N, C-alpha and C positions, 0 to 999 in steps of 0.2 A: 582479575576478571578477563583481561585480554587473552590470557593463557587458556581459560575455559572456552572462549569462542574459537581460538585456534585449534584446540583439541577437538571441539565439536565439528569443525570443518573437516578435520582428519577423519573422524569417525563417520561422518555422513558421506565423505568421499569413498570410504571402504564399503559402506552400504550400497552406494551407487555401483561400485565395481561388481558387487555380488548380484545386484538386480537393477539394471538401468531403466527398467520399465516401471519402477515404483515411484510415485509422486512425492511422498513425504520427505525423503532425504534431500531432494533438490530444494524443496520449499524451506526446510529447516536450515540447510546450508546457506541458502540465500539470506535468511534472517541473520545468521552468524556473520556472514560476509558484510552485511549492511552495518552491523554493530561495530565491526572493525574498520569501517570507512571504505570498504571495497565495493563502491556502489555499482560500478560497471559489472563486476563479477556477480553481484547480487541480482542485478537485472537479468543477466544471462541465466542464472539458476531459476529465478522466478518464471522466466519465459519457458524454460524446459518443463517446469512443474505444470504450467498452464497447458502446454502441449499434451502432457500426460493426463491431466484432469482439468479440462476447460470449464467445469461447472462449479469450481470452488471459489466463491467470491473473495475469500480472505487473501488469496494469492494475488488477485488483481489489486486489492488495497495495498498490500505490501509492495508490489511492483510500482504502483502509483506513488506511494510515499518515497520510494527510492528514486524514481524519475524526478520527483520534486526536488530532492537533494541535488540531483544533477542539473537542475534548472530547466529540465524538459517539461515545462508546465502543460503544454498541449498533450504530450504523451501521458502525463499524470492524469489529466482530466479524462482522457480516453479510458484509462484503466478504472478510474472511479466510476465512470458511466457504466462500464461493463459490470463492476461489482454491484452497482445499484440495479442494473437490469436483472442480474441473477438473484439478488436479494433486495427487493424494494424497501425493506425496513432496516437497511444497513446504515444506521445513524452515523457511524464514524466515516463512512464513505461520503455521505452528504457534507459532513463537516470539513473533511479534507479537500473535497472538490471546491467547497466555498473558499477555503484558504487559497487554493491555486487560482481560482477565478479572480479573487481579490488582488493577488500578486500581478495578474495580467491586466488589472485596471477595470475589471468588470464587477464593480461593487454591487450593482442592483441584483445580478444573478447570484453573487456570493451571499447576499443577505437572504435571498430565497432559500438557498441551500442550508444556511445556518438555522433559519427558522424551521425548516423540515427536520433538521437534526435535533433541535430542541423538542419539537413535537414528538419525536421518536424516543425521547428520553436521554439524549446526549447533552448533559448539563453544561459541559465545557463550551459548547457552541454558543451559549448565552453570553459569554464574555465577548466573543467576536461580534455578536449582534449589538451589544451595548457600546462596544468600542468603535465599530465601523458603520453602523446602520441607524443611528439616531438622527 
């Protein structure tokens, strides 16, 4: 599996060499780097993808998830906020923002986010509600 991600990084890097103004290779290379544990490199690629396409909420979610891995919880929350601003029905962003808020000790706001995620159909957030918000 790791070989596939390493090969993907190679392929996306070649695509970037051919056209550095195209958003997708940066985004997908960031995902591959994250899967290999290169969180700093992933954040750099997600940041470049956002520069090229600032309206795609998914990249903010990916970068937020990666910042969470780096223990940059404030940065993660900023990215989840932007993902929600771009797509107010982005249930995964509400869930993940709730997780980050809970890690920061803000349980009340975390519970509000998890409730919103459940209302939007993100069933996994219900586990967080039951575990932390009773």
